[in-house]
C-alpha positions, 0 to 999 in steps of 0.5 A, spaced: 499 500 500 501 506 499 504 510 504 503 517 505 508 523 507 503 524 513 504 517 515 510 517 516 511 524 519 506 521 524 511 515 526 518 519 526 514 524 530 512 517 534 519 514 535 525 519 533 526 514 528 530 516 521 524 518 515 527 512 511 527 507 516 519 510 519 518 509 511 520 502 510 518 500 518 510 502 515 511 499 508 513 492 511 507 493 516 502 494 510 500 501 514 500 498 521 502 503 526 503 499 531 505 493 528 511 498 525 513 502 531 514 493 533 519 493 528 522 499 529 524 497 537 526 491 535 530 493 529 534 498 534 535 493 539 539 488 534 543 494 532 544 497 540 547 489 541 553 490 535 554 495 539 556 493 545 563 493 545 563 501 543 567 506 547 561 511 551 566 517 553 560 522 551 553 523 554 549 527 558 550 528 566 543 532 569 541 533 577 534 534 580 531 536 587 523 535 588 520 535 594 526 533 599 529 527 595 535 529 589 538 525 584 542 526 578 543 521 573 548 519 566 547 517 559 553 516 555 553 515 548 560 515 544 559 522 541 558 529 543 553 530 537 549 525 539 550 527 546 547 534 544 541 531 541 534 534 544 532 527 544 537 524 548 537 529 553 529 528 554 530 521 555 536 522 560 531 527 563 525 523 563 527 517 566 531 522 572 524 524 573 521 517 574 527 515 578 525 521 582 518 519 583 520 513 585 525 515 590 530 510 587 536 509 591 540 504 585 542 504 578 539 497 578 532 500 580 532 506 575 533 501 570 527 497 570 523 503 572 517 504 566 516 510 562 511 513 560 511 509 552 511 503 556 518 501 556 523 500 562 528 505 562 534 500 560 529 498 554 528 505 552 535 506 552 537 501 547 531 503 543 535 510 543 541 507 541 539 503 535 535 509 532 541 513 533 546 508 531 551 509 537 552 505 543 548 508 550 548 505 557 546 509 564 553 509 568 551 514 574 546 515 579 546 517 586 541 521 590 541 525 597 535 525 601 532 530 606 532 537 607 536 543 605 539 540 598 543 544 593 544 542 586 548 544 580 549 543 573 555 546 571 555 551 567 549 548 564 552 544 560 550 537 563 557 533 563 558 535 571 553 535 576 553 536 584 548 535 590 550 539 596 546 538 603 547 542 609 545 541 615 540 548 615 536 553 611 541 557 606 540 557 598 546 562 597 551 557 602 548 551 598 549 554 592 557 556 592 558 549 597 555 546 590 560 550 585 565 548 590 564 541 589 564 541 582 571 545 582 575 543 586 573 535 586 573 533 593 575 526 595 571 526 601 568 530 606 573 530 611 579 526 613 575 520 617 571 519 611 577 518 606 577 510 606 584 507 610 586 504 603 587 511 601 590 513 606 595 508 607 597 509 599 598 515 600 602 515 605 606 509 602 607 514 596 609 521 600 614 515 603 617 513 596 617 520 594 621 523 600 626 517 599 626 519 593 627 526 594 633 525 599 637 521 595 637 526 588 639 531 593 644 528 595 647 526 588 645 532 585 650 535 591 655 530 588 655 531 582 655 539 582 662 538 586 664 533 580 663 540 575 657 536 572 651 539 571 645 534 573 640 536 568 645 533 563 645 526 567 639 526 569 638 519 564 642 514 561 639 517 555 641 524 557 647 521 558 648 519 551 645 524 548 649 530 551 655 525 550 653 525 543 652 533 542 659 534 546 656 537 551 659 531 557 665 528 555 666 521 556 670 521 562 665 526 565 659 521 563 663 515 565 664 519 572 657 522 573 654 514 573 659 512 577 656 517 582 650 517 581 650 509 583 656 510 588 652 516 592 645 514 591 646 506 594 650 510 600 645 515 601 639 510 600 642 506 606 643 512 611 637 515 610 633 518 617 627 514 617 623 518 622 625 524 619 621 520 612 615 519 616 615 526 619 615 528 612 611 524 610 606 524 614 606 532 613 604 530 605 598 527 607 597 532 612 597 536 605 592 531 601 588 531 606 588 539 607 587 539 598 582 533 597 577 533 604 571 538 603 571 541 609 578 542 610 579 545 602 580 553 601 573 556 600 574 559 593 567 563 593 568 567 599 570 575 599 577 573 598 579 571 605 583 565 605 579 560 609 577 553 609 570 551 607 568 549 615 570 556 617 566 560 611 560 555 613 561 557 620 560 564 619 553 563 614 550 560 621 554 555 624 552 551 617 555 543 617 556 539 611 552 533 611 553 530 605 555 531 597 555 527 591 559 529 584 559 526 578 562 527 571 563 525 564 570 530 563 576 526 563 580 529 570 
């Protein structure tokens, strides 16, 4: 049967599929709209399955708060062209609205939500994937529940979102702390919230870095005393390259290798362990100050250098109860 352009436009508006795909489905279905929709859905799911091993590095992150329940959701895709499309953003919003209405606590719960068209969220994403030809996946969900929650969509670009819950009502303070979370990427609320495994790893790295610096300082001093520029011999490749350029004599190259070996080994064997521990602890404390939200230097005050906790205290003795952050941007 002949398929009219009006029928094609109508089904395209209902499904979001391309004109050629809609026309083909209507032809196969002899003009039956419901059957054509099923054909498009099955075809879309098959296409989505073929793209399951592709990388999704773009997408849309949305955040919303309704009546004491806030949530953020990330729907990922392959390209920014699709990510910025109104249909893709609308699908993300529809799923987020359903998640907030159901007060979902996990991503698995979100995936099973029924949407207005009758599909569950996971199937709706697969269907959209088939239409665009790109892999898509729900890949991030978090929530906060209670009073005094502020949300922030960084620059309205839908790639970075935050949520913050304060101990008291102060919309401006909540907004600024949410921006702080976006800008400064805290790893925990405070020192006690940092997992012990992270503390142990940071301290281990600090110890090794301190030892390397002590040994390097001793070696550099010995090289300078021998009349050799440490920058010319900081690696074997540099030694060989600078020798070929004439910046080092063969004799100085051999002397540098000997100094690096003997002085390095001697210094490593005689390091002051207590000093190393003290310096490493200082570095760990610096990590806490830079990485724990309440201890970070507040970026949105009046120019005074103060911690987030100190600034909030001046806003009515407020405290941060919880925060969440999600981004698609590589950092």
